[in-house]
C-alpha positions as CSV (number, residue, x, y, z in Angstrom):
1,M,31.9,42.8,81.8
2,S,27.7,43.4,83.3
3,W,24.8,44.1,81.6
4,Q,24.3,47.5,83.0
5,G,28.0,48.4,81.5
6,V,27.2,47.1,78.0
7,L,23.4,48.6,78.1
8,F,25.3,52.1,78.6
9,A,28.0,51.9,76.8
10,M,25.9,50.7,73.4
11,L,22.6,52.6,74.3
12,P,22.8,54.7,71.1
13,E,23.3,51.4,69.1
14,H,20.6,49.6,70.9
15,V,18.2,52.5,70.4
16,L,19.0,52.1,66.6
17,L,18.7,48.1,67.0
18,A,15.2,49.0,68.6
19,G,14.1,50.9,65.6
20,I,15.0,48.6,63.2
21,V,13.1,46.0,65.2
22,V,10.1,48.1,65.4
23,L,10.4,49.0,61.5
24,I,10.5,45.3,60.6
25,I,7.6,44.1,62.7
26,A,5.5,47.0,61.2
27,D,6.2,46.2,57.8
28,V,5.8,42.0,58.1
29,T,2.3,43.0,60.1
30,T,1.1,45.8,58.4
31,R,-0.3,45.1,54.7
32,R,0.2,49.1,53.9
33,P,2.4,50.1,56.8
34,R,2.5,54.0,57.2
35,G,4.6,56.3,59.8
36,A,7.8,54.3,58.9
37,L,9.8,58.1,58.6
38,A,8.4,58.4,61.6
39,I,9.8,55.6,63.4
40,S,13.1,56.2,62.3
41,L,13.5,59.7,62.7
42,A,12.4,58.6,66.5
43,A,15.1,56.3,66.9
44,V,17.7,58.8,65.0
45,V,16.3,61.4,67.5
46,A,16.6,58.9,70.8
47,S,19.9,57.7,69.7
48,A,21.7,60.8,69.1
49,A,19.9,62.4,72.7
50,A,21.7,59.1,74.2
51,A,25.2,59.5,72.7
52,T,24.7,63.8,73.5
53,W,23.8,62.9,77.2
54,L,26.6,60.0,77.8
55,H,28.9,62.5,76.5
56,L,28.1,65.3,78.9
57,A,27.9,63.0,81.4
58,G,31.5,61.8,80.7
59,Y,30.7,58.5,80.4
60,V,33.8,55.9,80.0
61,D,33.4,52.3,79.9
62,T,34.9,49.4,78.2
63,P,32.4,46.7,78.3
64,F,34.2,44.3,76.0
65,A,37.5,44.6,76.2
66,G,40.0,44.9,73.4
67,Q,37.3,45.0,71.3
68,Y,34.8,47.8,72.1
69,S,34.9,50.9,74.4
70,V,33.3,54.4,74.7
71,T,35.1,57.9,75.6
72,P,33.3,61.0,75.7
73,A,34.9,61.9,72.3
74,D,33.6,58.7,70.8
75,L,30.1,59.5,71.9
76,A,30.3,63.2,70.6
77,A,31.3,62.0,66.9
78,K,28.1,59.6,67.4
79,A,26.0,62.2,68.6
80,V,27.2,64.4,65.6
81,V,26.9,61.8,63.0
82,L,23.5,60.9,64.2
83,V,22.0,64.5,64.0
84,L,23.6,64.6,60.7
85,S,21.2,61.9,59.9
86,I,18.1,63.6,60.7
87,P,17.9,66.2,57.3
88,V,18.5,63.0,55.2
89,L,15.6,61.2,56.7
90,L,13.2,64.3,56.3
91,L,14.4,64.5,52.9
92,S,13.7,60.8,52.1
93,R,9.8,61.5,52.0
94,D,9.6,63.2,48.4
95,D,12.0,60.4,46.6
96,V,11.1,57.0,48.9
97,S,8.5,56.2,51.4
98,S,9.0,52.4,51.9
99,T,9.6,50.9,55.3
100,R,12.7,49.2,53.7
101,F,14.6,52.3,53.0
102,H,14.7,53.2,57.0
103,V,15.8,49.8,58.0
104,L,18.4,50.1,55.3
105,V,19.5,53.7,56.7
106,L,19.2,52.2,60.5
107,S,20.9,49.2,60.0
108,S,24.1,51.8,58.3
109,L,23.9,54.4,61.5
110,Y,24.4,50.9,63.6
111,G,27.4,50.0,61.3
112,V,28.6,53.6,61.8
113,C,28.7,53.7,65.3
114,L,30.0,50.4,65.6
115,M,33.0,51.6,63.8
116,L,33.6,55.1,65.9
117,S,33.9,52.5,69.2
118,A,36.2,49.8,67.9
119,D,39.2,48.7,69.5
120,S,39.9,46.1,67.3
121,F,39.7,45.5,63.6
122,L,37.8,43.1,63.7
123,T,35.1,45.3,65.3
124,L,36.5,48.0,62.9
125,F,35.6,45.9,60.1
126,L,32.5,44.9,61.2
127,G,31.2,48.5,61.3
128,I,32.6,49.1,58.4
129,E,30.7,46.5,56.3
130,L,27.6,47.2,58.3
131,M,27.8,50.5,57.3
132,S,28.7,50.3,53.6
133,L,26.0,47.0,52.8
134,P,23.1,49.2,53.1
135,V,24.4,51.7,51.1
136,Y,24.4,49.5,47.4
137,V,20.7,48.9,48.5
138,L,20.2,52.6,48.9
139,V,21.5,53.2,45.7
140,L,18.9,51.2,43.9
141,I,16.1,51.3,46.1
142,A,15.6,54.6,45.7
143,F,16.9,55.5,42.5
144,S,15.2,57.8,40.0
145,R,17.2,57.2,36.7
146,P,18.5,53.9,34.9
147,E,21.7,54.4,35.5
148,S,21.3,53.8,39.3
149,V,21.7,50.1,38.6
150,E,25.1,50.7,37.2
151,A,26.1,53.5,39.7
152,A,25.0,50.7,42.4
153,L,27.4,48.2,40.9
154,K,30.3,50.6,40.7
155,Y,30.0,51.3,44.1
156,L,29.8,48.0,45.3
157,V,33.3,47.1,43.1
158,L,34.6,50.3,44.7
159,S,33.7,49.2,48.4
160,G,34.6,45.6,47.8
161,A,38.3,46.6,46.4
162,A,38.9,48.7,49.6
163,T,37.6,45.7,52.0
164,A,39.9,43.2,50.1
165,T,42.6,46.1,50.5
166,F,41.7,46.7,54.0
167,L,41.8,43.0,55.0
168,M,45.1,42.7,53.0
169,G,46.8,44.9,55.6
170,V,45.4,43.8,58.3
171,S,46.6,40.3,57.6
172,L,50.0,41.4,57.2
173,L,49.8,43.7,60.1
174,Y,48.7,40.6,62.2
175,G,51.2,38.1,61.1
176,G,54.0,41.0,62.1
177,S,52.3,41.5,65.6
178,G,50.2,38.9,66.8
179,S,47.8,41.1,67.7
180,M,44.3,42.4,66.0
181,S,44.3,45.9,68.0
182,L,44.3,48.8,66.7
183,S,47.1,50.3,69.0
184,T,49.2,48.0,66.8
185,F,48.7,50.4,64.0
186,A,49.9,53.5,65.5
187,T,52.5,51.2,66.6
188,A,53.5,50.0,63.2
189,L,53.8,54.1,62.0
190,G,57.4,53.7,63.3
191,S,58.4,50.2,62.2
192,S,61.0,49.3,59.9
193,D,59.9,46.2,58.7
194,V,58.8,45.8,55.2
195,M,55.8,43.4,56.0
196,T,55.0,46.0,58.8
197,R,55.2,48.9,56.4
198,A,53.3,47.6,53.5
199,A,50.7,46.6,56.3
200,V,50.3,50.5,57.1
201,V,50.5,51.2,53.4
202,L,47.7,49.1,52.5
203,I,45.2,50.0,55.4
204,V,46.0,53.7,54.6
205,V,45.0,53.0,51.0
206,S,42.0,51.2,51.8
207,F,40.9,54.3,54.0
208,F,41.5,56.2,50.8
209,L,39.3,54.3,48.9
210,K,36.4,54.6,51.0
211,A,36.5,58.2,51.1
212,A,37.1,58.6,47.6
213,V,40.9,60.1,47.3
214,V,42.3,60.4,44.0
215,P,43.3,57.8,42.4
216,F,40.9,55.9,43.8
217,H,37.8,58.4,43.2
218,A,37.1,56.8,39.2
219,W,33.2,56.0,39.9
220,A,32.4,57.7,42.8
221,P,31.1,60.9,41.0
222,D,29.0,58.2,39.0
223,A,27.1,56.9,42.1
224,Y,26.8,60.3,43.6
225,E,24.6,61.5,40.5
226,A,23.0,58.7,40.1
227,A,21.8,58.1,43.4
228,S,18.5,60.2,44.5
229,V,19.2,63.4,46.6
230,P,18.9,62.0,50.1
231,V,20.9,58.7,48.9
232,T,23.8,61.1,47.5
233,G,23.4,63.1,50.4
234,Y,23.9,60.6,53.0
235,M,27.1,58.9,50.8
236,A,28.8,62.4,50.5
237,T,28.1,63.1,54.5
238,I,27.3,60.3,56.7
239,I,29.5,58.0,54.8
240,K,32.8,60.3,54.9
241,A,32.5,61.4,58.0
242,A,32.1,58.0,59.6
243,V,35.4,56.9,57.1
244,L,37.1,60.2,58.4
245,L,36.1,59.6,62.4
246,A,37.4,56.0,62.2
247,A,40.9,56.9,60.7
248,V,41.1,59.4,63.3
249,R,40.6,56.6,65.6
250,L,43.0,54.2,63.8
251,F,46.1,56.7,64.1
252,G,45.5,57.6,67.7
253,Q,48.0,59.9,69.2
254,A,50.7,58.7,66.8
255,S,52.5,60.8,64.6
256,V,52.9,60.7,61.1
257,T,56.2,61.3,60.3
258,G,58.9,60.2,57.1
259,S,57.5,58.6,53.4
260,L,53.9,58.0,55.2
261,A,53.6,61.6,55.9
262,D,54.2,62.3,51.8
263,L,52.2,59.7,51.3
264,L,49.3,61.4,53.5
265,A,50.3,64.7,51.7
266,L,50.4,64.1,48.2
267,L,47.7,61.9,47.7
268,P,45.6,64.4,49.4
269,L,46.9,67.4,47.4
270,V,46.5,65.7,44.0
271,S,42.8,65.3,45.3
272,I,42.5,68.8,46.0
273,V,43.5,69.9,43.2
274,W,41.8,67.6,40.8
275,G,38.7,67.5,42.7
276,N,38.3,71.2,42.1
277,L,39.4,71.3,38.5
278,A,37.3,68.4,37.5
279,A,34.2,70.0,39.6
280,M,34.6,72.8,37.0
281,R,33.4,71.5,33.8
282,Q,30.4,69.6,35.5
283,P,27.0,70.2,34.1
284,S,25.5,67.9,36.9
285,F,25.0,69.7,40.6
286,R,25.1,66.1,42.3
287,R,28.3,65.4,40.0
288,M,29.9,68.5,40.8
289,I,29.5,67.8,44.5
290,A,30.5,64.1,44.1
291,Y,34.0,66.1,42.8
292,S,33.9,68.6,45.6
293,S,33.6,65.8,47.8
294,I,37.1,64.3,46.4
295,A,38.5,67.9,47.1
296,H,37.1,68.4,50.9
297,A,38.5,64.5,51.5
298,G,41.8,65.8,50.6
299,Y,41.3,68.4,53.2
300,L,40.3,66.1,55.9
301,Y,43.6,63.8,55.5
302,Y,45.8,66.8,55.4
303,A,44.4,66.7,59.4
304,F,46.6,63.8,60.1
305,L,49.7,65.3,59.1
306,G,49.2,67.8,62.4
307,A,49.6,67.3,65.7
308,P,48.0,64.4,67.2
309,D,46.5,66.7,69.9
310,G,44.1,68.7,67.8
311,R,43.6,66.0,64.9
312,F,40.2,64.5,66.3
313,E,38.9,68.3,66.9
314,A,40.1,69.6,63.7
315,V,38.2,66.5,61.6
316,L,34.9,66.4,63.6
317,F,34.9,70.3,63.0
318,Y,35.5,69.7,59.5
319,V,33.0,67.0,58.7
320,L,30.3,69.0,60.8
321,A,31.1,72.0,59.2
322,Y,30.9,70.5,55.7
323,A,28.1,67.9,56.2
324,L,25.7,70.2,57.5
325,M,26.4,73.2,54.4
326,N,25.8,69.6,51.7
327,L,23.0,68.9,53.2
328,L,22.0,72.5,53.8
329,A,21.9,72.7,50.0
330,F,20.5,69.5,49.1
331,A,17.6,70.6,51.1
332,S,16.9,73.7,49.3
333,L,17.3,72.8,45.6
334,P,14.5,72.7,43.4
335,T,12.7,69.5,42.8
336,G,10.8,68.1,39.8
337,D,9.6,64.8,38.1
338,D,12.6,64.3,35.4
339,D,15.5,64.1,38.4
340,A,18.1,64.0,35.7
341,E,16.5,67.9,34.2
342,Q,16.5,68.7,37.6
343,D,19.7,67.4,38.4
344,R,21.5,69.9,35.5
345,L,23.4,73.5,37.0
346,S,21.4,75.5,34.6
347,T,18.2,74.2,36.1
348,L,19.3,77.0,38.8
349,K,19.3,79.9,36.6
350,G,17.1,82.8,38.2
351,L,16.4,80.3,40.9
352,F,16.7,83.7,43.5
353,R,13.5,84.9,41.4
354,R,11.6,82.0,42.0
355,D,12.4,80.7,45.4
356,P,14.5,83.2,47.2
357,Y,14.8,81.1,50.3
358,A,16.2,77.9,48.2
359,A,18.8,80.3,46.4
360,L,19.7,82.0,49.7
361,M,20.1,78.8,51.5
362,I,22.2,77.1,48.5
363,G,24.2,80.3,48.5
364,I,25.6,80.1,52.0
365,A,26.5,76.5,51.2
366,M,28.4,77.4,48.6
367,L,30.6,79.7,50.3
368,S,31.0,77.6,53.4
369,L,32.5,75.2,50.9
370,A,34.2,77.2,49.2
371,G,36.0,78.7,52.5
372,I,34.7,82.0,52.3
373,P,35.1,83.9,55.5
374,P,33.2,84.0,58.0
375,F,31.2,80.7,57.2
376,P,31.6,77.8,58.7
377,G,34.0,76.2,55.7
378,F,36.5,78.8,56.7
379,V,36.8,77.7,60.2
380,A,37.5,74.2,59.5
381,K,39.9,74.7,57.1
382,F,41.9,77.2,58.9
383,L,42.0,74.8,61.5
384,I,43.3,72.1,59.6
385,F,46.1,74.2,57.7
386,K,47.1,75.5,60.8
387,N,47.7,72.2,62.6
388,V,49.7,71.1,59.5
389,M,51.7,74.3,59.5
390,A,52.5,74.1,63.2
391,A,53.4,70.1,62.8
392,G,56.4,71.5,60.3
393,F,54.8,70.8,56.8
394,T,54.6,74.5,55.8
395,L,55.2,73.6,52.1
396,Y,52.3,70.9,52.2
397,A,49.9,73.5,53.8
398,V,50.8,76.5,51.1
399,L,50.3,73.9,48.5
400,G,47.0,72.7,49.7
401,L,45.9,76.0,50.8
402,V,46.7,77.2,46.5
403,G,44.7,74.4,45.3
404,S,41.8,75.4,47.9
405,Y,41.4,78.0,45.9
406,L,40.7,77.0,42.4
407,G,37.4,75.6,44.4
408,I,35.7,79.2,44.4
409,Y,35.5,79.0,40.7
410,F,32.6,76.2,40.7
411,Y,31.2,77.6,44.1
412,L,30.5,81.0,42.9
413,R,29.4,79.4,39.3
414,V,26.3,78.6,41.2
415,I,25.5,82.0,42.7
416,Q,26.0,83.3,39.7
417,Y,23.3,80.8,37.6
418,M,20.9,81.4,41.3
419,F,21.2,85.0,41.3
420,M,22.5,86.5,37.8
421,G,21.4,84.2,35.2
422,A,18.5,84.2,33.1
423,E,15.7,82.5,34.8
424,E,14.7,79.3,32.6
425,T,11.2,77.4,32.4
426,V,11.4,74.4,34.7
427,S,8.9,71.8,35.6
428,V,6.5,72.2,38.3
429,A,8.0,71.2,41.3
430,R,6.3,68.2,43.4
431,A,4.1,68.8,46.1
432,S,4.7,69.1,49.8
433,R,8.5,70.5,50.5
434,S,7.8,71.0,54.0
435,L,10.1,68.2,55.7
436,A,12.9,69.3,53.0
437,L,12.3,73.1,54.4
438,G,12.2,72.0,57.8
439,A,15.8,70.1,57.1
440,S,17.3,73.1,55.7
441,V,16.6,74.8,58.8
442,I,17.9,71.8,61.1
443,C,21.1,72.4,59.0
444,L,21.2,76.2,59.3
445,V,20.4,76.6,63.0
446,P,23.9,75.0,64.1
447,S,25.6,76.3,61.3
448,V,24.6,79.8,62.8
449,L,26.6,78.7,65.9
450,L,29.5,77.3,64.2
451,I,29.8,80.9,62.7
452,V,28.9,82.8,65.6
453,F,30.8,80.5,68.3
454,P,33.4,78.3,66.8
455,G,35.6,78.3,69.3
456,W,33.1,77.0,71.9
457,V,31.6,74.7,69.5
458,I,35.5,73.1,69.2
459,G,36.0,73.0,73.1
460,H,32.5,71.0,73.7
461,I,33.1,68.5,70.9
462,G,37.2,67.9,72.0
463,T,35.8,67.0,75.6
């Protein structure tokens, strides 16, 4: 291990850490610190640029053997997640301006980057906790309604259960193999030993808990609804993307067969059906998106049934398309002083007459999330189901595809409200939405690239 190797291999993490240090120094030395948003944006942009540069250079290194390594694929995943966090930071200006918010976001992103390069369960656990712990506070620090305290507690309990389940599975796996390497998980998938199989199931269930897969989803909608818009966007996109990409690293090149394949098919299938059905009855936009994310977690876990060779590309493309469309919708939502009132779906009635651009952006996001061609969501779902069918799980692919049609109803209902609903009287929007407009543009431009050149994007993120 050399200091040069550590410097370059962990360059995205080092840049984030530098941003955290600068923010803390500014907060301590200045009575009224300003520029926290600019500092955090600079750190995230520089970190994303570093990850992209190393990815394009084909950088490969193992600065900490058995614990941490980087490959071009890992760096591509980091670059995607970091770029997706830029709209979240832009949206935060209208909801929270404290330095603490930005320190917590950068700390969580540091954990995400650590997860995506983990080679051992120790490093993976450290990354998961660094990613999750700041989110509990984020729900509180940017609260906009009394339910935020309860939501933070529920999210804490849910994540705590996931952590306990993960540690129990890891301890059983370590007891059977004597190794903390992530590669032991892929080997354990084909084991017939009872303790090893129990360890595999517990670890998989912990990832289900983190992604809010049915039946481990109960409190996730409460947390999404009570958090502010940027925090909800962060939980629905960045956290979900990090968990699924870490799961891809965990499974490696191992194929899923037997009873584990049934587990990875049945619970995600139930998530697809239940998430879409429950979303139909939600009067709140953020709660609807929460149930939608439960359904999309089902689609993403379907990718693990497919061939290992195309698993990473399918998951990364899906989380990119899914996150861009969610953030595009959040950036375009009308705002007001009463958060609970503004979150009602009925507030969107007649939005096209009041704000045509916002209505069009939300409409594009809804059509893509529904999987309507030619939007990116269609290509993402096509990749998932194609790989599942190619692996021989035709029945599960057909059932998942049928379940996905249930989601079209509530996505189109949003569009019906905006373009055909009678205009409602709404409270005056808060001043200055320029950064939210910038966030929507940042989401729209790469979305157009995904629509026009999906094959090019898939080819580049997979190398």
